[in-house]
LUMZA-213604 format. One record per residue: x, y, z of N, C-alpha, C in turn; residue number from 1; residue in one letter. Coordinates in steps of 0.001 Angstrom, whole numbers, plus 500000, padded with zeros to 6 digits. Atoms other than C-alpha are relative to their C-alpha. Layout:
N
<atom><n_east>X</n_east><n_north>Y</n_north><n_up>Z</n_up><ca_east>X</ca_east><ca_north>Y</ca_north><ca_up>Z</ca_up><c_east>X</c_east><c_north>Y</c_north><c_up>Z</c_up><k>NUM</k><r>a</r></atom>
...
END
This chain:
117
<atom><n_east>500601</n_east><n_north>498773</n_north><n_up>499506</n_up><ca_east>630128</ca_east><ca_north>214404</ca_north><ca_up>527557</ca_up><c_east>499739</c_east><c_north>499837</c_north><c_up>501501</c_up><k>1</k><r>m</r></atom>
<atom><n_east>500169</n_east><n_north>500092</n_north><n_up>498553</n_up><ca_east>629921</ca_east><ca_north>215221</ca_north><ca_up>531261</ca_up><c_east>498519</c_east><c_north>500011</c_north><c_up>500390</c_up><k>2</k><r>d</r></atom>
<atom><n_east>501374</n_east><n_north>500149</n_north><n_up>499517</n_up><ca_east>626801</ca_east><ca_north>214619</ca_north><ca_up>533349</ca_up><c_east>499254</c_east><c_north>501328</c_north><c_up>500046</c_up><k>3</k><r>q</r></atom>
<atom><n_east>500651</n_east><n_north>498687</n_north><n_up>499912</n_up><ca_east>626080</ca_east><ca_north>218322</ca_north><ca_up>533901</ca_up><c_east>499518</c_east><c_north>500457</c_north><c_up>498629</c_up><k>4</k><r>a</r></atom>
<atom><n_east>500391</n_east><n_north>499612</n_north><n_up>501360</n_up><ca_east>625995</ca_east><ca_north>218913</ca_north><ca_up>530136</ca_up><c_east>498809</c_east><c_north>499178</c_north><c_up>499515</c_up><k>5</k><r>s</r></atom>
<atom><n_east>501120</n_east><n_north>500868</n_north><n_up>500385</n_up><ca_east>623707</ca_east><ca_north>215930</ca_north><ca_up>529554</ca_up><c_east>498729</c_east><c_north>500453</c_north><c_up>500709</c_up><k>6</k><r>i</r></atom>
<atom><n_east>501144</n_east><n_north>499532</n_north><n_up>499208</n_up><ca_east>621409</ca_east><ca_north>217139</ca_north><ca_up>532340</ca_up><c_east>499444</c_east><c_north>501299</c_north><c_up>499434</c_up><k>7</k><r>l</r></atom>
<atom><n_east>500426</n_east><n_north>498707</n_north><n_up>500542</n_up><ca_east>621321</ca_east><ca_north>220646</ca_north><ca_up>530871</ca_up><c_east>499286</c_east><c_north>499830</c_north><c_up>498657</c_up><k>8</k><r>k</r></atom>
<atom><n_east>500613</n_east><n_north>500228</n_north><n_up>501314</n_up><ca_east>620555</ca_east><ca_north>219440</ca_north><ca_up>527330</ca_up><c_east>498609</c_east><c_north>499393</c_north><c_up>500163</c_up><k>9</k><r>i</r></atom>
<atom><n_east>501298</n_east><n_north>500649</n_north><n_up>499782</n_up><ca_east>617747</ca_east><ca_north>217190</ca_north><ca_up>528585</ca_up><c_east>498999</c_east><c_north>500967</c_north><c_up>500628</c_up><k>10</k><r>a</r></atom>
<atom><n_east>500903</n_east><n_north>499048</n_north><n_up>499338</n_up><ca_east>616289</ca_east><ca_north>219898</ca_north><ca_up>530849</ca_up><c_east>499534</c_east><c_north>501082</c_north><c_up>499034</c_up><k>11</k><r>a</r></atom>
<atom><n_east>500387</n_east><n_north>498981</n_north><n_up>500981</n_up><ca_east>616337</ca_east><ca_north>222471</ca_north><ca_up>528063</ca_up><c_east>499041</c_east><c_north>499425</c_north><c_up>498957</c_up><k>12</k><r>e</r></atom>
<atom><n_east>500942</n_east><n_north>500648</n_north><n_up>500922</n_up><ca_east>614614</ca_east><ca_north>219972</ca_north><ca_up>525747</ca_up><c_east>498614</c_east><c_north>499921</c_north><c_up>500642</c_up><k>13</k><r>a</r></atom>
<atom><n_east>501283</n_east><n_north>500015</n_north><n_up>499271</n_up><ca_east>611903</ca_east><ca_north>219567</ca_north><ca_up>528405</ca_up><c_east>499360</c_east><c_north>501379</c_north><c_up>499948</c_up><k>14</k><r>c</r></atom>
<atom><n_east>500504</n_east><n_north>498627</n_north><n_up>499969</n_up><ca_east>611548</ca_east><ca_north>223330</ca_north><ca_up>528676</ca_up><c_east>499516</c_east><c_north>500444</c_north><c_up>498619</c_up><k>15</k><r>d</r></atom>
<atom><n_east>500385</n_east><n_north>499635</n_north><n_up>501369</n_up><ca_east>611387</ca_east><ca_north>223720</ca_north><ca_up>524880</ca_up><c_east>498587</c_east><c_north>499528</c_north><c_up>499653</c_up><k>16</k><r>d</r></atom>
<atom><n_east>501340</n_east><n_north>500547</n_north><n_up>500263</n_up><ca_east>608217</ca_east><ca_north>221602</ca_north><ca_up>524871</ca_up><c_east>499033</c_east><c_north>500303</c_north><c_up>501145</c_up><k>17</k><r>k</r></atom>
<atom><n_east>500849</n_east><n_north>499488</n_north><n_up>498914</n_up><ca_east>606774</ca_east><ca_north>223412</ca_north><ca_up>527902</ca_up><c_east>499638</c_east><c_north>498954</c_north><c_up>501052</c_up><k>18</k><r>r</r></atom>
<atom><n_east>500194</n_east><n_north>500936</n_north><n_up>498890</n_up><ca_east>607185</ca_east><ca_north>220569</ca_north><ca_up>530374</ca_up><c_east>499835</c_east><c_north>500804</c_north><c_up>501283</c_up><k>19</k><r>a</r></atom>
<atom><n_east>500254</n_east><n_north>499299</n_north><n_up>498748</n_up><ca_east>606060</ca_east><ca_north>221512</ca_north><ca_up>533858</ca_up><c_east>500765</c_east><c_north>499366</c_north><c_up>501153</c_up><k>20</k><r>e</r></atom>
<atom><n_east>499334</n_east><n_north>500434</n_north><n_up>498764</n_up><ca_east>607785</ca_east><ca_north>221276</ca_north><ca_up>537249</ca_up><c_east>501232</c_east><c_north>499141</c_north><c_up>499718</c_up><k>21</k><r>d</r></atom>
<atom><n_east>498765</n_east><n_north>500705</n_north><n_up>500350</n_up><ca_east>611169</ca_east><ca_north>220266</ca_north><ca_up>535856</ca_up><c_east>500926</c_east><c_north>500028</c_north><c_up>501211</c_up><k>22</k><r>i</r></atom>
<atom><n_east>499055</n_east><n_north>500066</n_north><n_up>498888</n_up><ca_east>613424</ca_east><ca_north>219055</ca_north><ca_up>538650</ca_up><c_east>501074</c_east><c_north>498959</c_north><c_up>499696</c_up><k>23</k><r>i</r></atom>
<atom><n_east>498903</n_east><n_north>500957</n_north><n_up>500111</n_up><ca_east>616763</ca_east><ca_north>217285</ca_north><ca_up>538801</ca_up><c_east>500367</c_east><c_north>499545</c_north><c_up>501405</c_up><k>24</k><r>a</r></atom>
<atom><n_east>499631</n_east><n_north>500574</n_north><n_up>498713</n_up><ca_east>617780</ca_east><ca_north>214973</ca_north><ca_up>541620</ca_up><c_east>501359</c_east><c_north>499333</c_north><c_up>499872</c_up><k>25</k><r>m</r></atom>
<atom><n_east>498674</n_east><n_north>500603</n_north><n_up>499974</n_up><ca_east>621350</ca_east><ca_north>214005</ca_north><ca_up>542459</ca_up><c_east>499892</c_east><c_north>498644</c_north><c_up>500689</c_up><k>26</k><r>n</r></atom>
<atom><n_east>500191</n_east><n_north>501360</n_north><n_up>499503</n_up><ca_east>621182</ca_east><ca_north>210233</ca_north><ca_up>542879</ca_up><c_east>501321</c_east><c_north>499310</c_north><c_up>500342</c_up><k>27</k><r>m</r></atom>
<atom><n_east>498697</n_east><n_north>500596</n_north><n_up>499729</n_up><ca_east>624919</ca_east><ca_north>209665</ca_north><ca_up>543426</ca_up><c_east>500046</c_east><c_north>499478</c_north><c_up>501435</c_up><k>28</k><r>q</r></atom>
<atom><n_east>499930</n_east><n_north>500630</n_north><n_up>498693</n_up><ca_east>625402</ca_east><ca_north>207253</ca_north><ca_up>546313</ca_up><c_east>498647</c_east><c_north>499554</c_north><c_up>500534</c_up><k>29</k><r>g</r></atom>
<atom><n_east>501352</n_east><n_north>500349</n_north><n_up>499556</n_up><ca_east>621625</ca_east><ca_north>206717</ca_north><ca_up>546549</ca_up><c_east>499420</c_east><c_north>498891</c_north><c_up>499132</c_up><k>30</k><r>i</r></atom>
<atom><n_east>500534</n_east><n_north>500976</n_north><n_up>500948</n_up><ca_east>620742</ca_east><ca_north>204727</ca_north><ca_up>543434</ca_up><c_east>501126</c_east><c_north>499447</c_north><c_up>499141</c_up><k>31</k><r>s</r></atom>
<atom><n_east>499026</n_east><n_north>500613</n_north><n_up>500901</n_up><ca_east>622758</ca_east><ca_north>202292</ca_north><ca_up>541378</ca_up><c_east>499591</c_east><c_north>500163</c_north><c_up>498543</c_up><k>32</k><r>l</r></atom>
<atom><n_east>500550</n_east><n_north>499887</n_north><n_up>501345</n_up><ca_east>620580</ca_east><ca_north>203030</ca_north><ca_up>538343</ca_up><c_east>500617</c_east><c_north>501154</c_north><c_up>499229</c_up><k>33</k><r>v</r></atom>
<atom><n_east>499503</n_east><n_north>498803</n_north><n_up>500683</n_up><ca_east>621823</ca_east><ca_north>206542</ca_north><ca_up>537537</ca_up><c_east>500552</c_east><c_north>500978</c_north><c_up>501026</c_up><k>34</k><r>a</r></atom>
<atom><n_east>499476</n_east><n_north>498948</n_north><n_up>499124</n_up><ca_east>623712</ca_east><ca_north>209504</ca_north><ca_up>538962</ca_up><c_east>499021</c_east><c_north>501150</c_north><c_up>500147</c_up><k>35</k><r>d</r></atom>
<atom><n_east>500987</n_east><n_north>498917</n_north><n_up>499954</n_up><ca_east>620897</ca_east><ca_north>211933</ca_north><ca_up>538143</ca_up><c_east>498675</c_east><c_north>499528</c_north><c_up>499437</c_up><k>36</k><r>y</r></atom>
<atom><n_east>501345</n_east><n_north>500136</n_north><n_up>500550</n_up><ca_east>617153</ca_east><ca_north>211784</ca_north><ca_up>537647</ca_up><c_east>499545</c_east><c_north>501391</c_north><c_up>499600</c_up><k>37</k><r>f</r></atom>
<atom><n_east>500663</n_east><n_north>498774</n_north><n_up>500425</n_up><ca_east>615429</ca_east><ca_north>214505</ca_north><ca_up>535669</ca_up><c_east>498524</c_east><c_north>499635</c_north><c_up>499883</c_up><k>38</k><r>l</r></atom>
<atom><n_east>501426</n_east><n_north>500318</n_north><n_up>499939</n_up><ca_east>611675</ca_east><ca_north>214584</ca_north><ca_up>536293</ca_up><c_east>499196</c_east><c_north>501206</c_north><c_up>499540</c_up><k>39</k><r>i</r></atom>
<atom><n_east>500900</n_east><n_north>498936</n_north><n_up>500445</n_up><ca_east>608963</ca_east><ca_north>216589</ca_north><ca_up>534569</ca_up><c_east>498669</c_east><c_north>499367</c_north><c_up>499628</c_up><k>40</k><r>c</r></atom>
<atom><n_east>501267</n_east><n_north>500553</n_north><n_up>500472</n_up><ca_east>605399</ca_east><ca_north>216242</ca_north><ca_up>533361</ca_up><c_east>499382</c_east><c_north>500875</c_north><c_up>498924</c_up><k>41</k><r>h</r></atom>
<atom><n_east>500815</n_east><n_north>499323</n_north><n_up>500997</n_up><ca_east>603085</ca_east><ca_north>217145</ca_north><ca_up>530532</ca_up><c_east>498541</c_east><c_north>499807</c_north><c_up>500357</c_up><k>42</k><r>g</r></atom>
<atom><n_east>501419</n_east><n_north>500021</n_north><n_up>499655</n_up><ca_east>599346</ca_east><ca_north>217714</ca_north><ca_up>530615</ca_up><c_east>499134</c_east><c_north>499168</c_north><c_up>499068</c_up><k>43</k><r>n</r></atom>
<atom><n_east>500752</n_east><n_north>500852</n_north><n_up>500925</n_up><ca_east>598328</ca_east><ca_north>215454</ca_north><ca_up>527725</ca_up><c_east>500936</c_east><c_north>498937</c_north><c_up>499443</c_up><k>44</k><r>s</r></atom>
<atom><n_east>499186</n_east><n_north>501055</n_north><n_up>500613</n_up><ca_east>599494</ca_east><ca_north>212295</ca_north><ca_up>525982</ca_up><c_east>500902</c_east><c_north>500579</c_north><c_up>498914</c_up><k>45</k><r>d</r></atom>
<atom><n_east>499224</n_east><n_north>499410</n_north><n_up>501097</n_up><ca_east>600610</ca_east><ca_north>214334</ca_north><ca_up>522977</ca_up><c_east>501164</c_east><c_north>500838</c_north><c_up>500526</c_up><k>46</k><r>k</r></atom>
<atom><n_east>498917</n_east><n_north>499193</n_north><n_up>499448</n_up><ca_east>602634</ca_east><ca_north>216731</ca_north><ca_up>525135</ca_up><c_east>501084</c_east><c_north>499110</c_north><c_up>500604</c_up><k>47</k><r>q</r></atom>
<atom><n_east>499023</n_east><n_north>500934</n_north><n_up>499432</n_up><ca_east>604300</ca_east><ca_north>213857</ca_north><ca_up>527008</ca_up><c_east>500860</c_east><c_north>499416</c_north><c_up>498882</c_up><k>48</k><r>v</r></atom>
<atom><n_east>499247</n_east><n_north>500552</n_north><n_up>501125</n_up><ca_east>605289</ca_east><ca_north>212310</ca_north><ca_up>523667</ca_up><c_east>500890</c_east><c_north>501052</c_north><c_up>499353</c_up><k>49</k><r>q</r></atom>
<atom><n_east>499192</n_east><n_north>498925</n_north><n_up>500592</n_up><ca_east>606504</ca_east><ca_north>215667</ca_north><ca_up>522316</ca_up><c_east>501226</c_east><c_north>500284</c_north><c_up>500855</c_up><k>50</k><r>a</r></atom>
<atom><n_east>498872</n_east><n_north>499771</n_north><n_up>499090</n_up><ca_east>608696</ca_east><ca_north>216186</ca_north><ca_up>525393</ca_up><c_east>501016</c_east><c_north>498877</c_north><c_up>499841</c_up><k>51</k><r>i</r></atom>
<atom><n_east>499103</n_east><n_north>501154</n_north><n_up>500110</n_up><ca_east>610138</ca_east><ca_north>212667</ca_north><ca_up>525174</ca_up><c_east>500737</c_east><c_north>499994</c_north><c_up>498662</c_up><k>52</k><r>a</r></atom>
<atom><n_east>499390</n_east><n_north>499969</n_north><n_up>501335</n_up><ca_east>610764</ca_east><ca_north>212985</ca_north><ca_up>521425</ca_up><c_east>501080</c_east><c_north>501085</c_north><c_up>499926</c_up><k>53</k><r>r</r></atom>
<atom><n_east>499032</n_east><n_north>498897</n_north><n_up>500023</n_up><ca_east>612532</ca_east><ca_north>216338</ca_north><ca_up>521916</ca_up><c_east>501260</c_east><c_north>499642</c_north><c_up>500788</c_up><k>54</k><r>e</r></atom>
<atom><n_east>498836</n_east><n_north>500428</n_north><n_up>499214</n_up><ca_east>614792</ca_east><ca_north>214900</ca_north><ca_up>524626</ca_up><c_east>500844</c_east><c_north>499039</c_north><c_up>499174</c_up><k>55</k><r>i</r></atom>
<atom><n_east>499288</n_east><n_north>500985</n_north><n_up>500823</n_up><ca_east>615701</ca_east><ca_north>211965</ca_north><ca_up>522368</ca_up><c_east>500712</c_east><c_north>500683</c_north><c_up>498834</c_up><k>56</k><r>k</r></atom>
<atom><n_east>499415</n_east><n_north>499312</n_north><n_up>501151</n_up><ca_east>616297</ca_east><ca_north>214219</ca_north><ca_up>519351</ca_up><c_east>501180</c_east><c_north>500875</c_north><c_up>500409</c_up><k>57</k><r>d</r></atom>
<atom><n_east>498917</n_east><n_north>499117</n_north><n_up>499551</n_up><ca_east>618400</ca_east><ca_north>216758</ca_north><ca_up>521282</ca_up><c_east>501200</c_east><c_north>499194</c_north><c_up>500484</c_up><k>58</k><r>q</r></atom>
<atom><n_east>498902</n_east><n_north>500852</n_north><n_up>499546</n_up><ca_east>620432</ca_east><ca_north>213999</ca_north><ca_up>522903</ca_up><c_east>500791</c_east><c_north>499481</c_north><c_up>498801</c_up><k>59</k><r>a</r></atom>
<atom><n_east>499324</n_east><n_north>500554</n_north><n_up>501172</n_up><ca_east>621201</ca_east><ca_north>212382</ca_north><ca_up>519557</ca_up><c_east>500742</c_east><c_north>501070</c_north><c_up>499216</c_up><k>60</k><r>e</r></atom>
<atom><n_east>499328</n_east><n_north>498903</n_north><n_up>500706</n_up><ca_east>622026</ca_east><ca_north>215750</ca_north><ca_up>517939</ca_up><c_east>501284</c_east><c_north>500432</c_north><c_up>500697</c_up><k>61</k><r>e</r></atom>
<atom><n_east>498826</n_east><n_north>499616</n_north><n_up>499227</n_up><ca_east>624555</ca_east><ca_north>216348</ca_north><ca_up>520717</ca_up><c_east>500934</c_east><c_north>498826</c_north><c_up>500282</c_up><k>62</k><r>n</r></atom>
<atom><n_east>499108</n_east><n_north>501149</n_north><n_up>499877</n_up><ca_east>626169</ca_east><ca_north>212915</ca_north><ca_up>520425</ca_up><c_east>499824</c_east><c_north>499195</c_north><c_up>501275</c_up><k>63</k><r>g</r></atom>
<atom><n_east>500291</n_east><n_north>500747</n_north><n_up>498774</n_up><ca_east>624552</ca_east><ca_north>211512</ca_north><ca_up>523573</ca_up><c_east>499243</c_east><c_north>498735</c_north><c_up>499607</c_up><k>64</k><r>i</r></atom>
<atom><n_east>500633</n_east><n_north>501276</n_north><n_up>500316</n_up><ca_east>623651</ca_east><ca_north>207842</ca_north><ca_up>523330</ca_up><c_east>498717</c_east><c_north>499825</c_north><c_up>500810</c_up><k>65</k><r>s</r></atom>
<atom><n_east>501266</n_east><n_north>500317</n_north><n_up>499332</n_up><ca_east>620006</ca_east><ca_north>207101</ca_north><ca_up>524112</ca_up><c_east>499981</c_east><c_north>498485</c_north><c_up>500151</c_up><k>66</k><r>v</r></atom>
<atom><n_east>499889</n_east><n_north>501438</n_north><n_up>499752</n_up><ca_east>620349</ca_east><ca_north>203692</ca_north><ca_up>525722</ca_up><c_east>498657</c_east><c_north>499296</c_north><c_up>499826</c_up><k>67</k><r>k</r></atom>
<atom><n_east>501326</n_east><n_north>500613</n_north><n_up>500084</n_up><ca_east>616623</ca_east><ca_north>203026</ca_north><ca_up>525947</ca_up><c_east>498947</c_east><c_north>501064</c_north><c_up>500255</c_up><k>68</k><r>k</r></atom>
<atom><n_east>501157</n_east><n_north>499154</n_north><n_up>499718</n_up><ca_east>613260</ca_east><ca_north>204751</ca_north><ca_up>525837</ca_up><c_east>498806</c_east><c_north>499067</c_north><c_up>500137</c_up><k>69</k><r>m</r></atom>
<atom><n_east>501135</n_east><n_north>500874</n_north><n_up>499721</n_up><ca_east>610254</ca_east><ca_north>203014</ca_north><ca_up>527402</ca_up><c_east>498759</c_east><c_north>500824</c_north><c_up>500308</c_up><k>70</k><r>e</r></atom>
<atom><n_east>501274</n_east><n_north>499396</n_north><n_up>499653</n_up><ca_east>606586</ca_east><ca_north>203925</ca_north><ca_up>527677</ca_up><c_east>499510</c_east><c_north>501064</c_north><c_up>499041</c_up><k>71</k><r>g</r></atom>
<atom><n_east>500351</n_east><n_north>498922</n_north><n_up>500927</n_up><ca_east>606427</ca_east><ca_north>206247</ca_north><ca_up>524661</ca_up><c_east>498579</c_east><c_north>499853</c_north><c_up>499450</c_up><k>72</k><r>f</r></atom>
<atom><n_east>501318</n_east><n_north>500200</n_north><n_up>500620</n_up><ca_east>603330</ca_east><ca_north>204711</ca_north><ca_up>523057</ca_up><c_east>498854</c_east><c_north>500254</c_north><c_up>500977</c_up><k>73</k><r>d</r></atom>
<atom><n_east>501047</n_east><n_north>499800</n_north><n_up>498999</n_up><ca_east>601321</ca_east><ca_north>204765</ca_north><ca_up>526291</ca_up><c_east>499947</c_east><c_north>501448</c_north><c_up>500471</c_up><k>74</k><r>e</r></atom>
<atom><n_east>499880</n_east><n_north>498581</n_north><n_up>499638</n_up><ca_east>602528</ca_east><ca_north>208309</ca_north><ca_up>527153</ca_up><c_east>499473</c_east><c_north>500311</c_north><c_up>501398</c_up><k>75</k><r>a</r></atom>
<atom><n_east>500389</n_east><n_north>499752</n_north><n_up>498607</n_up><ca_east>601799</ca_east><ca_north>207946</ca_north><ca_up>530865</ca_up><c_east>501251</c_east><c_north>500251</c_north><c_up>500842</c_up><k>76</k><r>r</r></atom>
<atom><n_east>498712</n_east><n_north>499847</n_north><n_up>499324</n_up><ca_east>605389</ca_east><ca_north>207582</ca_north><ca_up>532110</ca_up><c_east>501044</c_east><c_north>499532</c_north><c_up>498999</c_up><k>77</k><r>w</r></atom>
<atom><n_east>498960</n_east><n_north>500328</n_north><n_up>500970</n_up><ca_east>608182</ca_east><ca_north>207731</ca_north><ca_up>529566</ca_up><c_east>501340</c_east><c_north>500108</c_north><c_up>500708</c_up><k>78</k><r>v</r></atom>
<atom><n_east>498676</n_east><n_north>500036</n_north><n_up>499402</n_up><ca_east>611626</ca_east><ca_north>206739</ca_north><ca_up>530806</ca_up><c_east>501022</c_east><c_north>500042</c_north><c_up>498876</c_up><k>79</k><r>l</r></atom>
<atom><n_east>498964</n_east><n_north>499856</n_north><n_up>501016</n_up><ca_east>614616</ca_east><ca_north>207874</ca_north><ca_up>528757</ca_up><c_east>501348</c_east><c_north>499834</c_north><c_up>500685</c_up><k>80</k><r>i</r></atom>
<atom><n_east>498714</n_east><n_north>500326</n_north><n_up>499391</n_up><ca_east>617967</ca_east><ca_north>206331</ca_north><ca_up>529684</ca_up><c_east>501122</c_east><c_north>500622</c_north><c_up>499179</c_up><k>81</k><r>d</r></atom>
<atom><n_east>498871</n_east><n_north>499335</n_north><n_up>500648</n_up><ca_east>620861</ca_east><ca_north>208623</ca_north><ca_up>528804</ca_up><c_east>501311</c_east><c_north>499622</c_north><c_up>500685</c_up><k>82</k><r>l</r></atom>
<atom><n_east>498799</n_east><n_north>500449</n_north><n_up>499305</n_up><ca_east>623410</ca_east><ca_north>206624</ca_north><ca_up>530788</ca_up><c_east>499969</c_east><c_north>500449</c_north><c_up>501452</c_up><k>83</k><r>g</r></atom>
<atom><n_east>499944</n_east><n_north>499505</n_north><n_up>498626</n_up><ca_east>624279</ca_east><ca_north>208529</ca_north><ca_up>533961</ca_up><c_east>498809</c_east><c_north>500879</c_north><c_up>500361</c_up><k>84</k><r>d</r></atom>
<atom><n_east>501198</n_east><n_north>499184</n_north><n_up>499785</n_up><ca_east>621122</ca_east><ca_north>210629</ca_north><ca_up>533543</ca_up><c_east>498792</c_east><c_north>499222</c_north><c_up>499487</c_up><k>85</k><r>v</r></atom>
<atom><n_east>501250</n_east><n_north>500643</n_north><n_up>500399</n_up><ca_east>617672</ca_east><ca_north>209034</ca_north><ca_up>533493</ca_up><c_east>498898</c_east><c_north>501039</c_north><c_up>500104</c_up><k>86</k><r>v</r></atom>
<atom><n_east>501070</n_east><n_north>499002</n_north><n_up>500051</n_up><ca_east>614762</ca_east><ca_north>211236</ca_north><ca_up>532457</ca_up><c_east>498657</c_east><c_north>499296</c_north><c_up>500127</c_up><k>87</k><r>v</r></atom>
<atom><n_east>501353</n_east><n_north>500506</n_north><n_up>499785</n_up><ca_east>611236</ca_east><ca_north>210554</ca_north><ca_up>533686</ca_up><c_east>499031</c_east><c_north>501076</c_north><c_up>499533</c_up><k>88</k><r>h</r></atom>
<atom><n_east>501008</n_east><n_north>499065</n_north><n_up>500510</n_up><ca_east>608524</ca_east><ca_north>212284</ca_north><ca_up>531641</ca_up><c_east>498636</c_east><c_north>499386</c_north><c_up>500315</c_up><k>89</k><r>v</r></atom>
<atom><n_east>501287</n_east><n_north>500512</n_north><n_up>499547</n_up><ca_east>605174</ca_east><ca_north>211788</ca_north><ca_up>533322</ca_up><c_east>498840</c_east><c_north>500749</c_north><c_up>499369</c_up><k>90</k><r>f</r></atom>
<atom><n_east>501280</n_east><n_north>499315</n_north><n_up>500159</n_up><ca_east>601600</ca_east><ca_north>212552</ca_north><ca_up>532451</ca_up><c_east>499703</c_east><c_north>500546</c_north><c_up>501392</c_up><k>91</k><r>h</r></atom>
<atom><n_east>500200</n_east><n_north>499332</n_north><n_up>498708</n_up><ca_east>600501</ca_east><ca_north>214929</ca_north><ca_up>535222</ca_up><c_east>499391</c_east><c_north>499067</c_north><c_up>501055</c_up><k>92</k><r>k</r></atom>
<atom><n_east>500672</n_east><n_north>500892</n_north><n_up>499046</n_up><ca_east>598201</ca_east><ca_north>212347</ca_north><ca_up>536849</ca_up><c_east>500937</c_east><c_north>498917</c_north><c_up>500522</c_up><k>93</k><r>e</r></atom>
<atom><n_east>499084</n_east><n_north>501072</n_north><n_up>499609</n_up><ca_east>600880</ca_east><ca_north>209648</ca_north><ca_up>536888</ca_up><c_east>501095</c_east><c_north>500528</c_north><c_up>500921</c_up><k>94</k><r>e</r></atom>
<atom><n_east>498935</n_east><n_north>499443</n_north><n_up>499163</n_up><ca_east>603478</ca_east><ca_north>211945</ca_north><ca_up>538401</ca_up><c_east>499558</c_east><c_north>500076</c_north><c_up>501458</c_up><k>95</k><r>r</r></atom>
<atom><n_east>500515</n_east><n_north>499926</n_north><n_up>498638</n_up><ca_east>601312</ca_east><ca_north>212551</ca_north><ca_up>541438</ca_up><c_east>499853</c_east><c_north>498627</c_north><c_up>500640</c_up><k>96</k><r>g</r></atom>
<atom><n_east>500199</n_east><n_north>501354</n_north><n_up>499487</n_up><ca_east>600591</ca_east><ca_north>208847</ca_north><ca_up>541791</ca_up><c_east>501329</c_east><c_north>499355</c_north><c_up>500412</c_up><k>97</k><r>y</r></atom>
<atom><n_east>498723</n_east><n_north>500653</n_north><n_up>499714</n_up><ca_east>604199</ca_east><ca_north>207619</ca_north><ca_up>541612</ca_up><c_east>500892</c_east><c_north>500824</c_north><c_up>500922</c_up><k>98</k><r>y</r></atom>
<atom><n_east>499317</n_east><n_north>499079</n_north><n_up>499089</n_up><ca_east>605675</ca_east><ca_north>210671</ca_north><ca_up>543381</ca_up><c_east>501468</c_east><c_north>499623</c_north><c_up>500254</c_up><k>99</k><r>n</r></atom>
<atom><n_east>498585</n_east><n_north>500356</n_north><n_up>499869</n_up><ca_east>609342</ca_east><ca_north>209877</ca_north><ca_up>542702</ca_up><c_east>500758</c_east><c_north>500958</c_north><c_up>500906</c_up><k>100</k><r>l</r></atom>
<atom><n_east>499328</n_east><n_north>499017</n_north><n_up>499159</n_up><ca_east>610354</ca_east><ca_north>213076</ca_north><ca_up>544460</ca_up><c_east>499922</c_east><c_north>499592</c_north><c_up>501472</c_up><k>101</k><r>e</r></atom>
<atom><n_east>500149</n_east><n_north>500448</n_north><n_up>498615</n_up><ca_east>609003</ca_east><ca_north>211668</ca_north><ca_up>547730</ca_up><c_east>500701</c_east><c_north>498659</c_north><c_up>500203</c_up><k>102</k><r>k</r></atom>
<atom><n_east>499377</n_east><n_north>501318</n_north><n_up>499904</n_up><ca_east>610171</ca_east><ca_north>208108</ca_north><ca_up>547062</ca_up><c_east>501515</c_east><c_north>500116</c_north><c_up>500168</c_up><k>103</k><r>l</r></atom>
<atom><n_east>498559</n_east><n_north>499768</n_north><n_up>499937</n_up><ca_east>613726</ca_east><ca_north>209367</ca_north><ca_up>546545</ca_up><c_east>500289</c_east><c_north>501316</c_north><c_up>500730</c_up><k>104</k><r>w</r></atom>
<atom><n_east>499916</n_east><n_north>498734</n_north><n_up>499272</n_up><ca_east>613347</ca_east><ca_north>212213</ca_north><ca_up>549053</ca_up><c_east>501357</c_east><c_north>500305</c_north><c_up>500604</c_up><k>105</k><r>g</r></atom>
<atom><n_east>498669</n_east><n_north>499751</n_north><n_up>499450</n_up><ca_east>616874</ca_east><ca_north>211758</ca_north><ca_up>550407</ca_up><c_east>500993</c_east><c_north>500468</c_north><c_up>498937</c_up><k>106</k><r>d</r></atom>
<atom><n_east>499136</n_east><n_north>499513</n_north><n_up>501091</n_up><ca_east>618310</ca_east><ca_north>212760</ca_north><ca_up>547006</ca_up><c_east>499928</c_east><c_north>501523</c_north><c_up>499952</c_up><k>107</k><r>a</r></atom>
<atom><n_east>500022</n_east><n_north>498535</n_north><n_up>500050</n_up><ca_east>619366</ca_east><ca_north>216409</ca_north><ca_up>546990</ca_up><c_east>499631</c_east><c_north>500504</c_north><c_up>498606</c_up><k>108</k><r>p</r></atom>
<atom><n_east>500318</n_east><n_north>499418</n_north><n_up>501309</n_up><ca_east>617961</ca_east><ca_north>218626</ca_north><ca_up>544236</ca_up><c_east>501261</c_east><c_north>500548</c_north><c_up>499343</c_up><k>109</k><r>p</r></atom>
<atom><n_east>498882</n_east><n_north>499454</n_north><n_up>500783</n_up><ca_east>620349</ca_east><ca_north>219685</ca_north><ca_up>541504</ca_up><c_east>499549</c_east><c_north>501329</c_north><c_up>499412</c_up><k>110</k><r>e</r></atom>
<atom><n_east>500332</n_east><n_north>498663</n_north><n_up>500493</n_up><ca_east>620448</ca_east><ca_north>223323</ca_north><ca_up>540420</ca_up><c_east>499760</c_east><c_north>499982</c_north><c_up>498492</c_up><k>111</k><r>d</r></atom>
<atom><n_east>500333</n_east><n_north>499855</n_north><n_up>501420</n_up><ca_east>618725</ca_east><ca_north>223974</ca_north><ca_up>537092</ca_up><c_east>499777</c_east><c_north>501473</c_north><c_up>499678</c_up><k>112</k><r>l</r></atom>
<atom><n_east>500221</n_east><n_north>498552</n_north><n_up>500136</n_up><ca_east>619108</ca_east><ca_north>227755</ca_north><ca_up>537151</ca_up><c_east>500601</c_east><c_north>500569</c_north><c_up>498719</c_up><k>113</k><r>s</r></atom>
<atom><n_east>499467</n_east><n_north>499507</n_north><n_up>501272</n_up><ca_east>620053</ca_east><ca_north>228124</ca_north><ca_up>533501</ca_up><c_east>498889</c_east><c_north>500315</c_north><c_up>499028</c_up><k>114</k><r>f</r></atom>
<atom><n_east>501079</n_east><n_north>499565</n_north><n_up>500876</n_up><ca_east>616756</ca_east><ca_north>229419</ca_north><ca_up>532178</ca_up><c_east>498852</c_east><c_north>499040</c_north><c_up>499887</c_up><k>115</k><r>g</r></atom>
<atom><n_east>501101</n_east><n_north>500950</n_north><n_up>500038</n_up><ca_east>614543</ca_east><ca_north>226404</ca_north><ca_up>532748</ca_up><c_east>498985</c_east><c_north>500413</c_north><c_up>501044</c_up><k>116</k><r>v</r></atom>
<atom><n_east>501045</n_east><n_north>499579</n_north><n_up>499054</n_up><ca_east>611181</ca_east><ca_north>227176</ca_north><ca_up>534362</ca_up><c_east>499808</c_east><c_north>499001</c_north><c_up>501106</c_up><k>117</k><r>n</r></atom>
END
């Protein structure tokens, strides 16, 4: 499956669980870790876990291999490795603290104009 499709499936899973401030960053040529980062946050531990679970479930239903998921039990920063796309699901407080958008500020945003808030 192509990267754009993986990004869309993950972003829609975030939106389905009412994740906030969903953004995608094109990391090609910037990071060796992944070609895209998808970043969002939830307002409670339960919401963060629900978002992460939905991403994992939707990925698996669409034949996307979930390479690794870290931080689920703590629900402060859940990292979901979908290969070329890495999803960061933060608790609102943690997102502001780590501020990946600023850390990777040279990464251009990727268009998510397919119905995601």
